[in-house]
C-alpha positions in Angstrom: 87.4 120.6 114.1 86.1 121.4 111.2 86.3 119.7 108.0 88.6 121.5 105.8 91.2 121.8 109.3 90.4 117.7 109.4 91.2 117.3 105.3 94.6 119.8 106.0 96.0 117.5 108.8 95.4 114.3 106.7 96.5 116.3 103.1 100.1 116.9 105.9 100.2 113.7 107.1 100.5 112.4 103.2 103.9 112.3 102.9 104.6 110.2 106.0 102.0 107.8 104.5 103.3 108.0 101.0 107.4 107.5 101.4 106.9 103.8 103.8 104.1 102.7 101.5 106.5 103.4 98.2 109.2 101.3 99.4 107.3 98.9 100.9 105.6 98.7 97.2 109.5 98.5 96.0 110.3 95.6 98.8 110.9 92.2 97.8 109.3 90.8 100.9 105.7 93.4 100.3 106.3 94.6 97.0 103.6 91.7 95.5 101.3 91.8 98.9 100.6 95.3 98.6 101.2 95.9 94.4 97.5 93.9 94.7 96.2 96.8 95.8 98.4 99.9 95.0 100.5 101.0 92.1 102.5 103.8 92.0 102.2 106.0 89.2 104.5 109.0 88.0 103.9 111.8 85.5 105.3 115.2 84.3 102.6 118.1 86.2 101.1 120.5 83.5 102.2 123.6 84.7 105.5 122.8 86.5 107.2 120.6 84.4 108.3 118.7 87.0 107.9 114.7 87.4 106.4 113.7 90.0 105.6 110.0 92.2 103.1 108.9 94.2 101.1 105.5 95.2 97.4 105.3 94.6 94.8 102.5 95.3 93.5 101.3 91.9 92.0 98.6 90.2 92.0 97.0 86.9 89.3 97.2 84.3 90.2 94.9 81.6 93.6 96.4 80.0 93.7 99.5 82.0 92.9 100.3 85.1 90.6 102.6 87.5 92.2 104.9 89.8 89.8 107.1 92.6 90.7 110.1 94.0 89.6 110.1 97.7 89.4 113.7 99.3 89.2 115.4 95.6 89.4 118.8 96.2 92.2 118.4 98.8 94.8 116.9 96.1 95.9 118.2 92.7 97.4 115.4 90.9 94.8 113.9 89.0 94.1 117.4 88.0 96.8 116.6 85.4 94.8 114.2 83.7 91.7 116.6 82.9 90.5 117.0 79.9 92.4 115.3 76.7 94.5 113.7 79.9 98.0 112.9 79.5 101.0 110.4 79.5 100.9 108.7 83.2 103.4 105.7 84.2 102.5 102.9 86.4 104.6 101.1 88.2 102.4 97.3 88.7 104.4 93.8 89.4 107.7 95.9 89.9 107.4 96.9 86.0 106.9 100.3 85.0 104.0 100.3 82.4 103.2 103.1 80.5 99.4 104.2 79.9 98.0 107.8 79.1 95.4 109.1 81.5 92.1 110.7 82.1 90.6 112.3 85.0 86.5 112.4 85.7 84.4 114.1 87.9 81.4 112.9 88.5 77.9 115.0 89.3 78.6 114.1 92.8 82.4 115.3 92.8 83.7 111.9 93.4 86.9 111.8 90.2 87.9 108.8 88.9 91.1 108.5 86.3 90.7 106.1 84.0 93.7 104.9 83.0 94.4 103.1 79.4 97.7 101.1 79.6 100.0 101.1 76.6 100.2 97.7 74.6 103.2 95.8 76.4 
């Protein structure tokens, strides 16, 4: 099986992974544990105008967050934040926080999305 086939299979399985992770992050029992490293982001698609939510791993950076888009060539969500970026909502510690996200691709092809959270 070549690399592209592996990536396709992983991406086909993503909804099977995302749904339970989202449910666990919203639960009282596991939400605090999972919420230390996983947040649910909500954004509007640039072309479709539809609202999407997906769980992502993040790390805090001062008054913002940094999200690594793993397997970026197989995913499209981060492309909504290219150029000047776009609004985003991030559920942190059970609270939806508004912010602005901008995606960057480095010379090695890695993609990070920097999120600046709005003041409370």
